[in-house]
N, C-alpha and C positions, 0 to 999 in steps of 0.2 A: 682516370686516377681512382685507386681504391681508397675507401675510407679506412679509418683505424679499425673499426669493427669488422669490415670485410677482410682486411689483412689478417686480423686475429682469427677469423673463421677459416681462412685459407690455411693458416699455420696449423690450426687444430685438426683440420680435415686430413692433413698429411701425416698425422700421428695416429697410431693405434686404430687403424680402420677396422680391425676385427673385433673391437670392443663393443659389446651390446649396449653398454651405458653410453658410449660415445655416439652410436647410431641414434639412440633415443634422444639424446641431448641435441644432436644435429637437426633432427626433425622438429622437435618441439621448439627449438630455439629459432627456427626460421620465422621471419616476420609474417609470412602468409598463413602460418599454422594458427597461431592464436587469434589474430585479428580477423582473418577470413572466416575461421570457425565460429567466432563469436557473432560476427555480423550476420552470418547465415543462420546459425542455430538459435540465437536469442529470441527472435520473434515466433518461432515455429510452434511452441507449445504454450498457448495462452499468454503469449508475450513474455515468456520466461518467468511467470509469476508463481507457478505451483512448485511443489517440493522437488520433483525430478529435474526440471530445467535449472532451478536455482542451484541444486547440487552439482550438476554438470558444469554450469558457468563458473562456479566457485573453484571446482577442481581444475578446470582448464587454466584459470588465472594462476592458481597456486602452483600447478605443474610448470607453467611457463616461467614464473618467478624462480622456481628451483632450477630449471634448466639454464636460465640466464646466469644465476649465481655459480652453478657448477661449471658452466662454460667459461666464466671469468676466472675462476680459481685454476682451472686447467691451463688457462693462458697466462697465469702469473700476475694478473692485474685486474682491478675493477676500473672500467672506464665509464664514468657516470656523467651524463649530460644533465644539466640542472638550469632552472630559471626561477624567477620570482613566483610564478603561479604554483609551481610544485611546493615551494616553501609555505605559501598560504594554505595549500591543500593539506600539507603535513600538520600545520597548526590546527586546522579544523578537525582533522582526525584525532589529534591529541586532546583537544577540548572535549570531543565526543567521548573519548575514553575516560576522561576525568569525570564526566557526568555519571559514570557508572557508580561513583561513590554515593550518590544520593538518589539514584533511581530506585523505586520500590519493588519493581518486578524485574529481577536480575536477568533471567534467561532471555527475555525479549530484548533487553538492551544489549546483551552479549551478541545475539545473532545479528542485530542491526550494526553493531560495532564491527563484526567480522566482515559484513558486506561493505561497509565504508572503507575498511582497510584494504580489501581486495580490489575495490574500485580504484582506490589510490594507487595500488600496485599495477593495475591495468594501465592507468595514465602514465605511470613511470616507465613501464615497458614500452609503451607506444613511443615515448620520446627517445628511448635507448635504441630501439630496434628498427624503426623506419628512418631511412637515411637518404632517400632520394625523392625527387619530384615524381619520377616514374612510379614509384611505389605508392605515393599519395594519390596519383591519378587512378591507379588500378583499384585501390581501396574505395575511392569515391564511386567508381563504376560498380563495384560489388554492392555498395549501399543502394545505388540507383537500381540495380538489378533486383534486389530484394524488395524495394519499394514498388517496382513494376509488377512483380509477382503478387505482392499483397494487394495492390490496386485491382488487378485483374480478378483475383479471387473474390474480393469484396463486391465488385460490380456484378459478377455472376451470382453471388449470394442474393443481392438485392433485386436484380432484374429477373433471374430465372428460377431461383430456389425459394422465393417467397419470404426472405428474411425482412423483418420490418426495418432493420438497419444493417448495413454491411459491417462485418467485423474482421474479415480476413482470418488470420490465425490467432488474433487477439481475442480475449474474452470480453473486452470493453470497446465499443465502436469509437469512443472518444480517443482512446490510445492509438487505435489504428489510424485515425485521422491525423493525430500528431506525427506519427511516422510518415504519413503521406505528405505532410507539410514540408518535412525535411527533404524528402525525395524530390518534391516539386522545386524547391528553391535551389538545391544542388544542381538539378538538371537545367534549370533556367540560368543559373550562373555559368555553367559550362557552355551552354548554347549562346550566351551573351558575349563571348569573346570576339565575335565578329569575323572570325577567320576559320569557319567550319569547312570551307571548300577544300582545304588541304588535309582534312582529317579523314579518318577511316569512315567510310560510308555507313558501315554497320553500327558503329558507335553513335554517330549522329542520329541514325534512325532509332536506336534504342533510347536516346535521350528524349526525342520527340514523343515516342511511345510512353515513356515514363511520365512526361508532363500530362499527356492525355489521360493516362490511367490514374494519376494522382488527383486530377480535377474531378474525374468521374467518381473516384473513391470518396472524395470529400462530400460529394452530393449523396452518395449511398450511405455514408456514415452519419450524416446530418448532425455533425458536431458544431455547435455554435461557437464554442471557445476556440476550436481548431481553425475555423474559418477566419475568426478575428486574428489569430496568430499567423495564419497563412497570408492574409492581406498585408500585415505589417512586415513579415519577412520577405514576401515577394516585392513589396514596395521598396524595401531596402535594396534588393538586387537591382530593381528597375532604376532606382535613383542613382546608384553607383554607375550604372551603364549609360542611362539617358538623361540624368540630372532632372531638372524641373519639368521637362516635357512629359516625364512619366506620370506626374501627378494627375494630369488630365485623363490619361488612360485609366488610372486606378480609380478615379472618381466615377468614370463611366461604368466601370465594372461593378462598383458598389451600388450605384443607382439601378443598374440592370438587375442585380441580385435582389433588390427590394421590390421592383416593379414586376418582374417576370416571375410567374409561379414556379416554384422549385421545392424539392423535398425539405430543404433546410427551413425556409420560411413557413411551410406547412406545419412542420413539427413544432416550431416555436409558437405558432398560434394555438395548435391543439393542446400542447403541454400546458400552456398558461391557462387554458380554459378548463382543463379536467384534473390537473394534478396540483393540490394545494402545497405540495412540497417542492415544486419545480423551481421556484424563485426564492429559495431560502439562503442563498450563498451570503448575502449581506448579513443575515442573522448569524450564520456560521462564523463569518469573519469578525463580527462584533463579539461573538462568544469567545473566539480565540484571543482577541485582544484583552478581554477580561481575564482569561486564564494567565496571559502574560503579565498583566498587572499584579495578579495574585502571586505569581511564581516567577519573578524576574530572572532567576537563575535557571529556570527550566524545570520541568517535571521529570526529565530523564529521557534518554534516547529511546524512541519507539513507544513512548508512553501516552501519546495523544489519545489513542483509542481507549486505553484503560483508565484514563483520567476523565473520561467523558460522562460518567454516571452523575457526578455532582454538578455538571455543567450542561444539563439538558436545557433546551430553550423552547418556548411555546410556539406552536404552529397552529393557527386557527383555521377552521373550515373542515377538518376531518373528524373522525370518531375519536381518535386519541389526540390529546393536546401536547403532551410531553413524550409521546410514544417513540419519536425519533431522537437518536443522539448522534452527534457528529463524530464518527470514528476517524475522520480525517478532516482537515481544515478546508479542503478543496482550494488551497493556496499554499504552495510549498514553502514560501517565505514565512508565512505565519506559522506553519507547522514546525519549521525549524526553530522559530522564536519560542514557541510554546515548549518544545522538547529540550532545546539547548539554551534557552534564555536569550537575553539581549546580546551577550557576548558571542554566542554561537551564530546568531543572525548577522552580527557585525562582521565576523570573520568571513562568512559565506558571501555577503554582499561585497566585501573588500576583494575577495577572490575573483568575483565577476568583474569588478572594476579593473583589477590588475590585468586580467585576461583581455578586457576591452582595450586597454592602453596598448597592449602588444598587437592586437588586431589592427588598431588604428595606424600604428607604425608600419605594419605590413602593407596596408592599403596605400600608404603614402610612398612606399618604395617603388623604384623603377622596375616593375615586373613585366615580363612578356605578357601579351594580352590573353593568351590561353591560361597562363598561371593566375593572372588576375581574375579571370572568370571562375576558376576553381576556388580560389580563396574567397571570392565574394559569395559563392554558393555555400561554402562551409560556414562562413560567418552568419549568413542568413539562416542556415539550419540551426545554429546555436541560438540565434535571436528568436526564431519561431518556438523552440522548446522552452526557452526562458519566459517568453510571453505567455504561452499556454500554461506554464507552471504557476502563473499568478492567479489562474481561475480554475485549475483542476489539479488532481493528484498525479501529475505526469511522472514525477521522479520516484513514484512507488512502483513503476513498471520497469523491471530489469532491462528489457530490450531497449527502452527509451533512454535509460541511463547509459547503457553501452553506446547508443547512438550519440548522445550528448558528449560523452568522453571522446569518442572517435572524431567527431567534427571539431570540437575544441582542441583536442590534442594534435590533430593534423595541422591546424593553424599554427600551433606552437612549433611543430616540426618544420613547417615552411619558414618560420622566423629564424630558426636555428640554421637553416640552409642559406637563406637570403640575407639575413642580418646576424651573422655569427657573433658580432660584438655584444648582442643582447643576451647571450647564453654563455654558460661556463661549462667546461668539461674538466672534471676532477679525475685524475688518474691515481689510483691507490694500489701500490704494489702488494702482492700477497704471494707467499710461497706455496706452491702447489703441494698438497699432502693428502693422502687418503683419509686421515683423521678429520681434517677440515671438511672434506666432502661428506664424510659419514655424519658429522655433527649437523650439517645443513639438511641432509636427508632425514635425520632423526627429528629435527625441529619441524620439518615439513610434514612428517608423518603425524606428529602431535597435533598440528593445526588441521591436518586432514581428518583425524579422528573427530575433532570438534566440529568440523564441517559435516561429516557423515552422520554424526550423532542425531541431529534433529530429523534428518531424512529417515534414518533407521527407526527412530521412535514413532515417527508419523506412519511409517509402513505397518508397524505392529499395531498401532491404534486403528488404522484403517481395516486391518484384518479382524480386529475385535468388533468394529462396527458391523462388518459384514456377517460375522458369526452371530451377533445379536439380532440382526435383521432376519437371519435364518432360524431364530429361536433356539440357538445353541448357546445357552447362558454359560455353561462350563467353559467352552472354548473361548467365548468372549472374555470371560474373567481372566483366563490365562494370557490372552493377547494384551489386555489392558495392563496386567501386571508386568509383562515384558516392556511395554511402552514406558511405564513408570520407572522400571529398573534401568532402562537405557537413558532416559532424560527425566530425572525426578523433579526438575525445576519447572515443568510445564503444568499449569493448573488444569488444563482440559483433560489430561490423562488421569489425574487424581479424581476429577469430577465424574468422569465416566466410570471409573472403578468404584466410586461411591454409589452411583446409580445401579450398576450391575450387582453390587453387594445387597442393595435393598431388594432387587429382584430375586436374588438367592434366598433372602429371608422369607419372602412371600412363598417361595417354593418349598422351603424346608421348615419354616417356623422357628429356626434356630436364631435366638436373639443375638448371638455373637456376630452375625452378619451386620446387624444394626450398629454394633460397636465399631466394626471395621469401616462401615460407611461414614460414621461420625469422625473417625480418625482421618479419613481421606479428605473430608470437607474441612477439617481443622487445618490440614496441610494447605489446602487451597486458600483459606483465609490468611494464613501466615505468609504464603508465597506472594500474594498480590493484595496488599492492603487497600487498594482503591476499587476493587470490584465488589459491587453490592449484591451480586447474585448468590455468592457462596454463603454469607451469613443468613440470607433469606432461606436457602435450601437447608442449612443446618437447623434453623428454627423449625421448619416443617418436619425435619427428621426427629428433632427433639419431641415434638408433639406425638409423632408415631411411637417413639420410645415410651412416652407417657402412657399411651393406651395399652402397652404391653407390660407395664410394670405393676406389680402386685401391691406393694405397701403404699400407704398414704404419703409417708415421708418422701419416698422416691418419686412418686408422681408429682408432688409439689416441687421437688428439686428440679425435675426436668421441665416443668412448666416455667419455673423461674429462668432456667437456662434458655428456653425458647424466647422468653421476653428479652433476655440479654442479646440473643442473636438477632431478633427482629429490630431492636433499637440500634444495633450496630449496622444492620442493613440499611436502615433509614438514614443513618449518619453518612454512609457511603453513597447511597442513591436516594436522595430525599424526594424524588418525584414519582416513584413507583407506587401506584395505588394498591397493588396486591399486598405489599408488606403492611400497609396501614390497616387493611381489612383483617388480615390474619392476627395482627397484634390487637386490634379492637375486639375481635371475637374472643381472644384469649383473656383479655382483661375483663370483658363482660362476664365470662365464666368464673373469674376469680372474684367477682363482686365489685369490681372497680367500674361502675356503670358510667359515671360522668367522664372518666378518662377514656373509656371505650368510645363514647359518643364523640369526643374530641378527635380521636384518631380517624373515625369515619368522616367527620367534617373536613379534616385536613386532606383526606383522599379526594373528596369532592372538590375542594378548593383548587387542587391541581388538575383534576380530571373530572369536569362536570358531567361527562357522559359515561362515567363508570357506574353502571347501574347496580352491580352487586353491593356497593357501599350504600347507595340510596335505598335498596331493598332492606338491608340490615337496619338502617336508621328508621325506616318505616316500621319494621317489626319491633324494634326496641321502643319506639314511641308508643305503639299499641300496648306493649307489655307494661308500660308505666302509666297508661291511661291518657296519653297525649294524642288524641284523635286528629286534631287540626294539623299537627306536624306530619303525621302519617299521610293525611290527605295531600299535603303539600308535596311530599316526596313522591307520592303516587302520581300526581299530576305531572311532575317533572319527568318521571319515567315514561309516561305516555307520550309526552312531547318529544323526548329523545327518540323513542322508537318510531314515531311518525316521521320525524325528520330524516332518518336514515333508512326508511322502508324502501326495499327494492334495490338498495345499493349493494354492489359486490363487495364482500368483506373478506379480509385476511383472517388468519387464525387469532391474532391478538385482538382485532376489532370485534370478532365474535365473542370473545371472552368479556369484552366491555358491555355488550348488549344482550348477552344470553341469560336472561332471567325470565321466569314464568310469573305472570301477574294474576293467574286465575284465583288462587287462594286469597290474595290480598284484595282482589276485586269483590269477592264474596263477602269479605269482612267489611270493606269500606263502602261498597255500593250494593247492598242487599236489594233483592227485587221488591218493588213496591206492591202492596196488596191491591187487588182489583177493586 
């Protein structure tokens, strides 16, 4: 028997076969096109994270939505399958859109909002276009095949190519490991049906190979969080198949993993011994909870990173104490709570609970054993991703979001097939007319422009960076101007345009370039009121303008402007010692000596190892005749330098420790006469 959608497709295929639009719609509308393309493509370029794959993923989903709509209009009706999970998803997207009203950095929230809308559209299409168990089975095998490929690549990287951790085609080994967890549990679920003897031998072989590759890849990736998620997800599959007997096997696996030397245990020991930042997730989570308490309605979609300046937290043991800031919560639930508030988190958790209720009903249904194995594996895949999301930024990776939607959506499709009473199908008649099709295409083109815009601006910006590296300042300026013209709401483009304008000033001596740079920094400050870097740079630029100004009144004006900018930078980022030092030096030059000393002292209170502040305090103490204070700061500097002697330092840490003590030593420790 043909389904309603299949009958509609057959009717449409009998009409107007010569139409180019009809042929395009037929291809794009086919279930294998979108879902197969996304499963295969999404992981291939850094896990779909960079601009090009994000653009392609978005255009694929948008094109498929358009094809579905045009296909339905040409057929004279919209046939929409719906269930409660889609309703909760629509509510979550709606709340995310509402948060746009109070988010401070609009362009970032807009792009995240587009992503959420298209992910929702992807789930919607999955429920409309996949109509049979056979299609579900084939899609599951495509996922397993991609996991097998990723696993083999990561093992080769780790064993033969000298990678410290296997990454596959992902940029982050933790995300590869999460992908392999899903591969592992789907393959285990399909193998657990107990009736593989009658199946295709090649398929069974591929499933066993995928299990082996996934296990090897988990060892190569050395992701502690993914291993935990894998144990829980595999435990779920084993419990469904073997009940309590599986607990003994799982316990034996855990004990063996602890006792037998392996890369994961080795990495855990080495990281804990050498990296003071390795175990700061509890601090990050506490920090995120504090943000939620301060902003219960959320700081805005996509704003966790940009709201992190005023929420730095201390990490002792390194050169820098507040040098790290959490750009993600490493817990997707807390990240959602911080960005979308308590309401956003409640909707998201309710959506998971609603889906879990559907999955439970499906597991309780009288399914053939092979279908039960497939369903168990898909549910286990969702469980693994959701568990890993509690300890890492898994849902920031497009390939993993696509995987989550595929697994969760395929479970909902199975419910619609096996338990049709739990789903609704709405049929909405529509009169086919070229105008309606034209309006849909026009709307899609508008959304397409919004999708292409950030990628085009990024490409122009990238060309500008390349020209700047090649010391072609004029070309860099032109490319940065194009980037700003394409997407004026992104601060990075204005910031680079300001920097290249300063470079043009140094080349030409024309002070108009400084005015241009100041205008661009002012745009950055206005676009993102939470970023402390831009007012700091504006303050530095104001000091440069001061040096190039002739009249006393103008110099004093720009000094006061610099003070204003530095104070604003401190308000936005109260933990950066660089701002305190610049403001302290400026106030000292203006005769505000006590205030200057207070700024230096605040810098040291946050960053005790920031030696430039201690050096200035020592010099200021000598200038006012306070030799004992200068000696105290000198002794502290010697102690800090001794403590970190021989340690490999990054660029920021070198700025903390890079002071010369020769002159101060001569003043404070003169040679004693013989």
